[in-house]
C-alpha positions in Angstrom: -57.8 56.8 -21.6 -55.1 58.4 -19.5 -51.9 56.6 -18.4 -53.2 56.3 -14.9 -56.5 54.9 -16.1 -54.6 52.3 -18.1 -52.6 51.3 -15.1 -55.8 50.8 -13.0 -57.3 48.8 -15.8 -54.2 46.6 -16.0 -54.2 46.1 -12.2 -57.8 44.9 -12.4 -57.2 42.4 -15.2 -55.9 38.9 -14.8 -52.4 38.2 -16.2 -54.0 36.2 -19.0 -56.2 39.1 -20.1 -53.3 41.6 -19.8 -51.1 39.3 -21.9 -53.7 39.0 -24.6 -54.3 42.7 -24.7 -50.6 43.3 -25.1 -50.3 40.8 -27.9 -53.2 42.5 -29.7 -51.3 45.7 -29.8 -48.2 43.9 -31.0 -50.3 42.4 -33.9 -51.6 45.9 -34.7 -48.0 47.0 -35.1 -47.3 44.0 -37.3 -50.3 44.8 -39.5 -49.0 48.3 -40.0 -45.5 47.0 -41.0 -47.2 44.6 -43.5 -49.4 47.4 -44.8 -46.3 49.6 -45.4 -44.5 46.8 -47.2 -47.6 46.2 -49.4 -47.5 49.9 -50.5 -43.9 49.6 -51.5 -44.5 46.3 -53.4 -47.5 47.8 -55.3 -45.4 50.8 -56.2 -42.9 48.4 -57.7 -45.6 46.3 -59.4 -47.6 49.2 -60.9 -45.2 49.5 -63.9 -45.6 45.8 -64.8 -48.5 45.2 -67.2 -48.2 41.4 -66.7 -48.3 41.4 -63.0 -51.6 39.4 -63.0 -49.8 36.5 -64.7 -47.0 36.1 -62.2 -46.5 32.5 -61.2 -47.0 31.4 -64.8 -44.1 33.5 -66.3 -41.4 35.9 -65.3 -42.1 39.3 -66.9 -39.5 41.7 -68.4 -40.2 44.3 -65.6 -39.7 41.6 -63.0 -36.4 40.5 -64.5 -35.2 44.1 -64.7 -36.0 44.5 -61.0 -34.1 41.3 -60.1 -31.1 42.4 -62.1 -31.0 45.8 -60.6 -31.2 44.4 -57.1 -32.7 45.9 -54.0 -32.3 49.6 -53.4 -32.7 50.0 -49.6 -32.3 53.7 -49.7 -35.1 54.0 -52.3 -37.4 51.9 -50.1 -36.5 54.0 -47.0 -37.1 57.2 -49.0 -40.5 55.9 -50.2 -41.5 55.2 -46.6 -40.6 58.8 -45.6 -41.9 60.7 -48.6 -44.9 58.8 -50.0 -48.0 60.2 -48.3 -49.8 57.0 -47.3 -46.5 55.3 -46.2 -45.6 58.4 -44.1 -48.9 58.2 -42.4 -48.4 54.5 -41.6 -44.9 55.4 -40.3 -46.5 57.9 -37.9 -49.0 55.3 -36.8 -46.2 52.8 -36.1 -44.5 55.4 -34.0 -47.7 56.0 -32.0 -48.2 52.2 -31.5 -44.5 51.9 -30.4 -45.2 54.6 -27.7 -48.3 52.8 -26.6 -46.5 49.5 -26.4 -43.7 51.1 -24.4 -46.1 52.6 -21.8 -48.2 49.4 -21.7 -45.1 47.2 -21.2 -43.9 49.4 -18.4 -47.3 49.4 -16.7 -47.5 45.6 -17.0 -44.0 45.2 -15.5 -44.9 47.5 -12.6 -48.0 45.4 -12.0 -46.0 42.2 -12.0 -47.6 41.0 -15.2 -44.7 40.7 -17.6 -46.0 39.6 -21.1 -45.0 36.1 -22.1 -43.1 37.3 -25.1 -41.1 39.7 -23.0 -40.5 36.8 -20.6 -39.0 34.8 -23.5 -36.8 37.8 -24.5 -35.4 37.9 -20.9 -35.0 34.2 -20.4 -33.2 33.5 -23.7 -31.4 36.8 -24.1 -33.1 37.6 -27.4 -32.5 40.8 -29.5 -35.4 43.0 -30.6 -35.2 41.5 -34.0 -35.5 38.0 -32.6 -38.5 39.1 -30.5 -40.1 40.3 -33.7 -39.3 37.0 -35.5 -41.2 35.1 -32.7 -44.1 37.5 -33.1 -44.1 37.0 -36.9 -44.2 33.2 -36.5 -46.8 33.3 -33.7 -49.4 35.7 -35.3 -50.8 33.1 -37.8 -51.3 30.7 -34.9 -53.4 33.4 -33.2 -55.1 34.8 -36.4 -54.9 32.5 -39.5 -55.9 35.4 -41.8 -52.3 36.5 -41.6 -51.3 33.5 -43.7 -52.8 35.2 -46.8 -51.0 38.5 -46.0 -47.7 36.6 -45.7 -48.3 35.0 -49.1 -49.2 38.4 -50.6 -46.2 40.4 -49.3 -43.9 37.5 -50.4 -45.4 37.5 -53.9 -46.0 33.7 -53.7 -49.4 32.3 -53.2 -48.1 29.1 -51.6 -45.8 30.9 -49.2 -48.3 31.3 -46.4 -45.8 31.3 -43.6 -43.0 33.3 -42.1 -39.6 33.1 -43.7 -36.2 34.6 -42.8 -36.5 36.9 -45.8 -39.9 38.2 -44.7 -38.5 38.9 -41.2 -35.5 40.8 -42.7 -37.7 42.9 -45.0 -40.2 43.8 -42.2 -38.0 44.4 -39.2 -34.6 45.7 -40.3 -34.5 49.5 -40.5 -33.2 50.3 -44.0 -32.9 54.1 -43.4 -29.3 55.4 -43.9 -27.3 55.3 -40.7 -24.8 58.0 -39.7 -22.5 55.2 -38.4 -20.2 53.6 -41.1 -21.6 50.3 -42.1 -24.6 50.6 -39.8 -27.3 49.1 -42.1 -25.0 46.3 -43.3 -24.1 45.4 -39.7 -27.8 45.4 -38.7 -28.5 43.1 -41.6 -25.6 40.8 -40.8 -26.6 40.6 -37.1 -30.2 39.8 -38.1 -29.1 37.1 -40.5 -27.0 35.5 -37.8 -30.2 35.1 -35.7 -31.1 32.2 -38.0 -27.8 30.3 -37.4 -28.2 26.9 -35.7 -26.4 28.0 -32.5 -28.3 31.3 -32.2 -30.9 31.3 -29.4 -33.9 31.0 -31.8 -32.8 27.7 -33.2 -30.5 26.4 -30.4 -33.4 26.4 -27.9 -35.9 25.3 -30.6 -38.0 28.4 -30.3 -38.4 28.2 -34.0 -37.4 25.6 -36.6 -36.2 26.3 -40.1 -38.1 23.7 -42.1 -37.2 22.3 -45.6 -39.1 24.1 -48.4 -41.4 22.4 -50.8 -38.4 21.6 -53.0 -35.1 20.3 -51.8 -33.2 23.2 -53.4 -35.3 25.9 -51.7 -33.0 28.7 -50.5 -32.7 29.0 -46.7 -34.0 32.6 -46.7 -37.3 31.3 -48.3 -37.7 28.2 -46.1 -40.6 28.1 -43.6 -40.0 29.4 -40.1 -42.3 27.5 -37.7 -43.0 28.3 -34.1 -42.6 25.3 -31.8 -46.0 24.2 -30.3 -44.6 24.5 -26.8 -43.6 28.1 -27.5 -46.9 29.0 -29.1 -48.7 27.8 -26.0 -46.3 29.7 -23.8 -47.0 33.0 -25.6 -50.8 32.3 -25.2 -50.1 32.0 -21.4 -50.0 28.2 -21.1 -46.8 27.1 -19.5 -46.9 23.3 -19.7 -43.9 20.9 -19.7 -43.0 19.6 -23.2 -44.5 16.2 -23.6 -41.4 15.0 -25.6 -39.3 15.1 -22.5 -41.9 14.4 -19.8 -41.0 10.7 -19.6 -37.3 11.7 -18.8 -38.2 13.8 -15.8 -38.7 12.3 -12.3 -40.2 14.5 -9.6 -38.0 14.8 -6.5 -40.2 14.8 -3.5 -39.3 17.0 -0.5 -36.7 15.4 1.8 -35.5 16.1 5.3 -32.0 17.6 5.2 -29.9 16.8 8.3 -28.7 19.8 10.3 -25.1 19.2 9.1 -26.4 19.2 5.5 -28.5 22.3 6.1 -25.3 24.2 6.9 -24.0 23.1 3.5 -27.2 24.2 1.8 -27.0 27.6 3.4 -23.4 28.0 2.2 -24.2 27.0 -1.4 -27.3 29.2 -1.5 -25.2 32.2 -0.3 -22.6 31.4 -3.0 -25.1 31.3 -5.8 -26.9 34.4 -4.7 -23.8 36.5 -4.0 -22.6 39.2 -6.3 -19.4 37.3 -6.8 -21.3 34.6 -8.7 -21.8 35.6 -12.3 -23.3 32.8 -14.5 -23.3 30.6 -16.4 -24.2 27.9 -14.0 -21.4 25.5 -13.1 -22.0 21.8 -12.7 -22.6 21.1 -9.0 -21.1 17.8 -8.2 -22.3 16.3 -4.9 -20.0 13.5 -3.9 -20.8 10.7 -1.4 -22.2 7.2 -1.0 -25.8 6.3 -1.9 -28.5 8.0 0.3 -26.3 10.1 2.5 -28.5 13.1 1.7 -27.3 14.3 -1.7 -30.9 14.5 -3.0 -32.0 16.3 0.1 -29.2 18.9 -0.3 -30.1 19.3 -4.0 -33.8 19.7 -3.3 -33.3 22.2 -0.4 -30.8 24.2 -2.4 -33.1 24.5 -5.4 -36.0 25.5 -3.2 -33.9 28.3 -1.8 -32.9 29.4 -5.3 -36.6 29.4 -6.5 -36.0 26.4 -8.9 -37.9 23.2 -9.4 -35.7 20.2 -9.5 -36.3 17.0 -11.5 -34.3 13.8 -11.7 -33.1 12.8 -15.1 -33.8 9.3 -16.3 -30.5 8.9 -18.3 -31.2 5.3 -19.2 -34.3 6.3 -21.1 -32.4 9.2 -22.7 -29.6 6.9 -23.8 -32.2 4.6 -25.5 -33.2 7.5 -27.8 -29.8 7.1 -29.6 -29.5 9.7 -32.4 -32.2 11.9 -30.7 -30.0 12.7 -27.7 -28.8 16.0 -29.0 -32.3 17.1 -29.8 -33.5 16.1 -26.4 -30.7 18.0 -24.7 -31.8 21.2 -26.5 -35.4 20.6 -25.3 -34.2 20.0 -21.8 -32.2 23.3 -21.9 -35.3 25.1 -23.1 -37.6 23.6 -20.5 -35.2 24.5 -17.7 -35.3 28.1 -18.8 -39.0 28.3 -19.5 -40.1 26.5 -16.2 -37.1 27.5 -14.0 -36.0 23.8 -13.7 -32.8 22.3 -12.6 -31.9 18.7 -13.2 -30.4 16.1 -10.9 -28.3 13.3 -12.4 -27.7 10.3 -10.1 -24.7 8.2 -11.2 -24.5 6.0 -8.1 -26.5 3.1 -9.6 -25.3 3.3 -13.2 -23.4 0.5 -14.8 -19.8 1.8 -15.4 -19.3 -0.7 -18.2 -22.2 0.7 -20.3 -20.3 2.8 -22.8 -23.4 4.2 -24.5 -24.7 5.4 -21.1 -21.3 6.8 -20.1 -21.2 8.8 -23.4 -24.7 10.2 -22.8 -23.7 11.2 -19.2 -20.5 12.9 -20.4 -22.5 14.8 -23.1 -25.0 16.0 -20.6 -22.3 17.2 -18.2 -20.3 18.9 -20.9 -23.1 20.5 -23.0 -26.3 20.9 -21.0 -26.2 24.6 -20.4 -28.4 24.7 -17.4 -28.1 24.2 -13.6 -27.1 20.5 -13.5 -26.5 18.7 -10.2 -24.6 15.5 -10.4 -24.7 13.1 -7.5 -22.2 10.2 -7.3 -19.7 8.3 -5.3 -16.8 9.9 -7.1 -16.2 13.3 -8.8 -17.0 13.7 -12.4 -14.3 14.5 -15.0 -15.3 17.4 -17.3 -13.9 20.4 -19.1 -16.8 22.4 -17.9 -16.6 24.5 -14.8 -17.5 22.3 -11.9 -18.2 22.9 -8.2 -17.3 19.7 -6.3 -18.8 19.3 -2.8 -18.5 16.3 -0.5 -21.7 15.4 1.3 -20.7 13.7 4.6 -22.2 10.4 5.7 -24.7 10.8 8.5 -23.6 9.5 11.8 -26.0 7.8 14.3 -26.8 11.1 16.0 -27.7 12.8 12.7 -29.8 9.9 11.6 -31.6 9.9 15.0 -32.5 13.5 14.6 -33.8 12.8 11.1 -36.0 10.0 12.4 -37.5 12.2 15.1 -38.1 15.0 12.6 -39.8 12.6 10.2 -42.0 11.1 12.9 -42.8 14.5 14.5 -45.4 14.0 17.2 -45.1 10.2 17.1 -41.4 10.0 18.0 -42.0 10.3 21.8 -44.0 7.0 21.7 -41.1 5.2 20.0 -38.3 6.3 22.3 -35.6 3.6 22.5 -36.9 1.9 19.4 -35.6 4.6 17.1 -32.1 4.2 18.7 -32.2 0.5 17.8 -33.3 1.2 14.3 -30.5 3.7 13.8 -27.9 1.1 14.9 -29.4 -1.6 12.7 -30.3 0.3 9.5 -28.2 2.8 7.6 -30.7 5.2 6.1 -30.4 8.7 4.7 -33.1 11.4 4.4 -34.8 9.9 1.3 -35.1 6.4 2.7 -36.2 7.6 6.1 -39.1 9.6 4.5 -40.1 6.5 2.5 -39.9 4.2 5.6 -42.1 6.5 7.7 -44.7 6.7 4.9 -44.7 2.9 4.5 -45.0 2.3 8.2 -48.0 4.5 8.4 -49.6 2.6 5.6 -48.9 -0.7 7.4 -50.6 0.7 10.5 -53.6 1.8 8.5 -54.0 -1.7 7.0 -53.7 -3.3 10.4 -56.3 -1.0 12.0 -59.3 0.0 9.9 -59.8 3.5 11.3 -58.1 6.9 11.0 -56.9 7.3 14.6 -54.2 4.6 14.2 -51.1 4.4 16.5 -47.8 3.6 14.7 -46.0 0.9 16.6 -42.3 -0.1 16.7 -43.2 -3.3 14.8 -44.7 -1.2 12.0 -41.6 0.9 11.8 -39.2 -2.1 12.0 -40.9 -4.1 9.3 -41.1 -1.0 7.0 -37.3 -0.6 7.5 -36.8 -4.2 6.4 -38.9 -3.8 3.3 -37.1 -0.5 2.4 -33.7 -2.1 2.8 -34.5 -5.2 0.7 -31.7 -5.9 -1.7 -30.7 -8.5 -4.3 -27.4 -10.0 -5.4 -28.4 -12.2 -8.3 -26.3 -15.4 -8.1 -24.1 -14.2 -5.2 -26.7 -14.5 -2.4 -29.7 -16.6 -1.5 -32.3 -15.3 0.9 -33.3 -17.7 3.7 -36.6 -17.4 5.4 -36.1 -18.3 9.1 -38.3 -21.1 10.3 -36.5 -22.0 13.6 -36.6 -20.5 17.1 -34.6 -21.0 20.3 -37.0 -23.9 21.1 -36.0 -25.8 18.0 -32.2 -25.9 18.3 -30.5 -28.6 20.3 -26.9 -27.6 21.3 -24.6 -27.8 24.4 -25.4 -25.1 27.0 -22.1 -23.2 26.4 -22.8 -23.0 22.6 -26.3 -21.7 23.2 -24.9 -19.1 25.6 -22.5 -17.9 22.9 -25.4 -17.6 20.5 -27.4 -15.6 23.0 -24.4 -13.3 23.6 -24.3 -12.6 19.8 -28.0 -11.8 19.8 -27.6 -9.5 22.8 -24.7 -7.6 21.2 -26.7 -7.1 18.0 -29.8 -6.0 20.0 -28.1 -3.7 22.5 -25.6 -1.9 20.3 -27.4 1.5 20.7 -27.0 1.3 24.5 -23.3 0.6 24.5 -22.2 2.7 21.5 -24.5 5.7 21.9 -26.0 5.9 25.4 -22.8 4.7 27.2 -20.5 6.5 24.7 -18.3 3.6 23.5 -19.0 4.6 19.9 -17.0 7.8 20.3 -13.9 5.7 21.2 -14.3 3.4 18.2 -13.7 4.5 14.6 -13.7 0.9 13.5 -14.5 -2.5 15.0 -18.1 -1.9 15.8 -19.3 -4.8 13.7 -20.4 -8.2 15.1 -18.7 -11.1 13.3 -18.5 -14.8 14.1 -17.1 -18.1 12.9 -19.4 -21.1 13.1 -17.4 -24.3 12.8 -18.3 -27.9 13.0 -19.2 -31.0 10.9 -21.9 -30.7 8.3 -25.4 -31.0 9.7 -24.5 -29.9 13.3 -26.7 -26.8 13.2 -24.7 -23.9 11.8 -27.3 -22.7 9.3 -30.1 -23.4 11.8 -28.3 -21.2 14.4 -28.2 -18.4 11.8 -31.9 -18.8 11.2 -32.6 -18.7 15.0 -30.6 -15.4 15.3 -32.4 -13.9 12.3 -35.8 -14.8 13.7 -34.9 -13.5 17.2 -33.5 -10.2 15.9 -36.2 -9.8 13.2 -33.6 -9.4 10.5 -33.2 -10.7 6.9 -30.8 -13.6 6.4 -28.8 -14.2 3.3 -26.5 -17.1 2.5 -23.5 -16.4 0.4 -21.6 -19.4 -1.0 -18.0 -18.4 -0.8 -17.1 -21.3 -3.1 -19.1 -19.5 -5.8 -17.8 -16.0 -5.0 -14.1 -16.9 -5.2 -12.8 -16.4 -8.7 -9.6 -17.5 -10.4 -9.2 -14.1 -11.9 -7.2 -11.6 -9.9 -9.4 -8.9 -8.4 -12.8 -10.6 -9.2 -13.2 -12.1 -5.7 -12.9 -8.7 -4.1 -15.3 -7.2 -6.6 -17.9 -9.9 -5.9 -17.5 -9.5 -2.1 -17.8 -5.8 -2.5 -21.2 -6.2 -4.3 -22.4 -8.3 -1.3 -21.4 -5.8 1.4 -22.4 -2.7 -0.6 -25.9 -4.2 -1.2 -26.3 -5.3 2.4 -24.9 -2.1 4.0 -28.2 -0.2 4.3 -30.2 -3.1 5.7 -27.7 -4.5 8.2 -29.0 -8.0 7.2 -27.3 -11.1 8.6 -24.8 -12.3 6.1 -24.0 -16.0 6.3 -20.9 -16.9 4.4 -20.9 -20.7 3.9 -17.9 -22.8 2.8 -15.5 -20.3 4.3 -12.6 -22.8 3.8 -12.9 -22.1 0.1 -11.3 -18.7 0.7 -9.6 -19.1 4.1 -6.7 -21.4 4.8 -3.1 -21.4 5.9 -2.1 -18.9 3.3 0.0 -16.4 5.2 3.2 -18.0 3.8 3.6 -16.5 0.4 5.2 -19.0 -2.0 3.9 -17.5 -5.3 1.8 -14.7 -6.7 -1.4 -16.8 -6.2 -0.8 -17.1 -2.5 -0.2 -13.3 -2.3 -3.5 -12.5 -4.0 -5.3 -15.1 -1.9 -4.1 -13.3 1.2 -5.4 -10.0 -0.2 -8.8 -11.6 -0.8 -9.0 -12.9 2.8 -7.9 -9.6 4.2 -10.4 -7.8 2.1 -13.3 -10.0 3.4 -12.2 -9.5 7.0 -11.8 -5.8 6.6 -15.3 -5.5 5.1 -16.7 -7.7 7.9 -15.1 -5.4 10.5 -16.6 -2.3 8.8 -20.0 -3.9 8.3 -22.7 -2.5 10.6 -24.6 -5.8 10.8 -23.9 -9.3 11.8 -21.6 -11.3 9.5 -21.1 -15.1 10.1 -18.5 -17.4 8.5 -19.3 -21.1 8.4 -16.8 -23.9 7.9 -16.6 -27.6 8.3 -12.8 -27.6 8.7 -11.7 -25.0 11.2 -8.2 -26.5 11.2 -7.6 -25.1 7.7 -8.1 -21.5 9.0 -5.0 -19.6 10.0 -4.8 -18.4 13.6 -3.9 -14.9 12.4 -7.3 -14.6 10.7 -9.2 -16.2 13.6 -7.9 -13.5 15.9 -9.7 -10.9 13.9 -13.2 -12.5 14.6 -15.2 -11.5 17.7 -16.9 -14.9 18.2 -15.7 -18.4 17.6 -18.5 -20.9 18.0 -17.8 -24.6 17.7 -20.8 -26.8 16.9 -19.9 -30.3 18.2 -21.2 -33.6 16.8 -24.3 -34.3 18.9 -23.9 -36.9 21.7 -26.5 -39.6 22.4 -28.6 -37.3 24.7 -28.6 -34.5 22.2 -29.5 -36.9 19.4 -32.5 -38.2 21.4 -33.8 -34.7 21.9 -33.3 -33.9 18.3 -35.4 -36.9 17.3 -38.1 -35.9 19.7 -38.3 -32.4 18.3 -38.0 -33.2 14.7 -41.6 -34.4 14.3 -44.2 -31.6 14.4 -46.9 -31.8 17.0 -49.5 -32.3 14.2 -47.6 -35.3 12.8 -49.1 -38.8 13.7 -45.9 -40.2 15.1 -46.5 -42.7 17.9 -44.7 -45.6 19.4 -41.3 -44.5 18.1 -38.2 -46.1 19.7 -36.3 -42.8 20.5 -33.7 -44.6 22.6 -32.7 -46.8 19.7 -32.8 -43.9 17.2 -30.5 -41.9 19.5 -27.8 -44.6 19.0 -27.6 -43.7 15.2 -24.4 -41.7 14.9 -25.7 -38.9 12.6 -26.1 -35.2 13.1 -29.3 -33.1 13.2 -29.2 -32.3 9.5 -29.4 -35.9 8.5 -32.0 -36.6 11.2 -34.3 -33.9 9.6 -33.8 -35.6 6.2 -34.7 -39.0 7.6 -37.8 -37.7 9.4 -39.2 -36.0 6.3 -38.6 -39.1 4.2 -40.3 -41.3 6.8 -43.3 -39.0 6.9 -43.8 -39.3 3.1 -43.4 -43.1 3.3 -46.1 -43.2 6.0 -48.4 -40.8 4.1 -48.1 -43.0 1.0 -49.2 -46.1 2.9 -52.0 -44.2 4.8 -50.4 -45.1 8.1 -49.0 -43.2 11.1 -45.3 -42.6 11.2 -43.6 -45.6 12.8 -40.2 -46.8 13.6 -40.2 -49.0 10.5 -40.7 -46.0 8.3 -37.8 -44.3 10.0 -35.5 -47.3 9.7 -36.3 -47.6 6.0 -35.6 -43.8 5.5 -32.4 -44.1 7.5 -31.1 -46.9 5.2 -31.7 -44.6 2.2 -29.9 -41.7 4.0 -26.9 -43.9 4.9 -26.6 -45.0 1.3 -26.6 -41.4 0.2 -23.8 -40.3 2.5 -21.8 -43.6 2.0 -22.2 -44.7 5.7 -22.3 -48.4 6.6 -25.2 -49.9 8.3 -23.8 -51.6 11.5 -25.5 -53.8 14.1 -24.0 -51.7 16.9 -26.1 -48.7 15.7 -29.3 -50.4 14.6 -29.5 -53.2 17.2 -32.8 -55.1 16.8 -33.5 -53.2 13.6 -30.3 -54.3 11.9 -31.8 -56.8 9.5 -34.8 -54.5 8.9 -32.2 -51.9 7.8 -30.7 -54.3 5.2 -27.8 -55.4 7.4 
């Protein structure tokens, strides 16, 4: 077959078939090398009359050979001069020429053999390539095991060893260069060192022998199963690290980030960049687009990218080093890069910090580290700041994610951008979740995504938890339920309007360009207990369709310096993405007349107050402080709040309306003396408690809710709050109330 005919045949074959044909020729070459070695061994053995009893005794002739040592020149001379050996040598030369032409043709056809691919990926020498072939051949054809045992003169040694590789693949012919043969042997032996590519990347393992004292040159060389499959043409991820890898789905890079991706791609593809890969450190807050930048960059470089689950890796303990080697190998075999997200990791977890440091220092592949701060490492690092997306950039991302649906949601997207602080990853997830909500709502394919679907999906995406620092409150009140003076209600509606119309004022009317800070909405709700402060927060949350969280400042404040700020920081950091309503109760636990510094405690107390106010001013959502004692709050602090809402103790008219609204329409409450109940000097919170207790009393008796039940429940409530029962309040019911 001519060279041109071979090329046409290769072009018609699949890569799998071409790879197998190439391997078959390589094995033909290995057979010839083994055959030549057998001739030399038989030449040595033919003078030993007890050769057949080897294994049971060491003969005199064998001992003589061992004491004389190897004579490389004699072996090389035998290969040149002995007739059969010389014929084999010519056959090897012919196979080498055939392999050269075949390899060239495969490369031209874009069908690089798998073994040559390994040589290129891991920078292997010709000797190391032959070692891989030596280890792989019994996996392909088990009959080679017997040949290996024969040429090693040991019936149990049916495997490749470093010594077998040296005897087969190192050219022992005299070299014109001084020390040529010795240098070749030394270089070949170095191929079996732990840090050499064969063992560093776990291409082969040097296993213990049958006995603990087995010399390293006679120990089994085993091909890793992953590598054996690769040589067969099966490129599958190693199952030992599959659980550590998290696929990174496509994201939507913002235009400003696309410019960054283009610059990075140009840098890595330029002639000025010569490997090895540096660590790429993308610095910025959570979900500003670091993952999108990483994914888009790797797509441009022709690399797949996977997130690394370092928590699972840290749990492996002593196996971390082995796992890192497998990760390096997988990155080269499959053209992977890895993304390490340090934003959500516990900085106090020393074991985890050590694993992360080890990965950054020693993982010799393209590693992208995303975090709030730069990493400290001795390794070459490329630090890049990923800017936080402004409202305009987020708006563009939303329109891009919604494609042909965005025109139907004009205006609603602006409101979402003002309320929720989402990056590319979160926006993609929200849109997918909103579409699923729409499909569940309407059972057919042609479903229209509504603004409500999108808004609720945003709330679900932005869900957050603060353990003991925050308590979620499910709003159950509306504007119809709350009884307050008209001016107070007007203030609450102004707060709601500012929260709802921010996108118009800040973006459409351009006020946002004039304000670098102070775009938050914050308020102080002050008044006696039970006057409706928490209820008002619920009404706002229901009206704005936002989540509401109550934070007890008495529980957040710590006696340890710096802990209060840390606790408050957790609250705001967790809430930032959602823009939820934060309701800080018991504000007087932190605030007070503390501007006069008398000791170090007062100085740090002022720092805590200033920190809270600063975070409230920077917060994109609505933050509400609630206190029963406004007089304790310093005027300097009050001036930094946008709304000051005083909740007065309800007058008689307000109390009557509260009593009338406190009983649900379904409740059997008839003949109640609302005029007399309105004379009870208690706020709405206590009225609700009394109404509920009265309902249970009536239900227990199987009767409708009557004034008697309410008076009985009122007496219990008064006792609970240490309030005296007076005839002026209870009138004709005074004695019934126990007066």
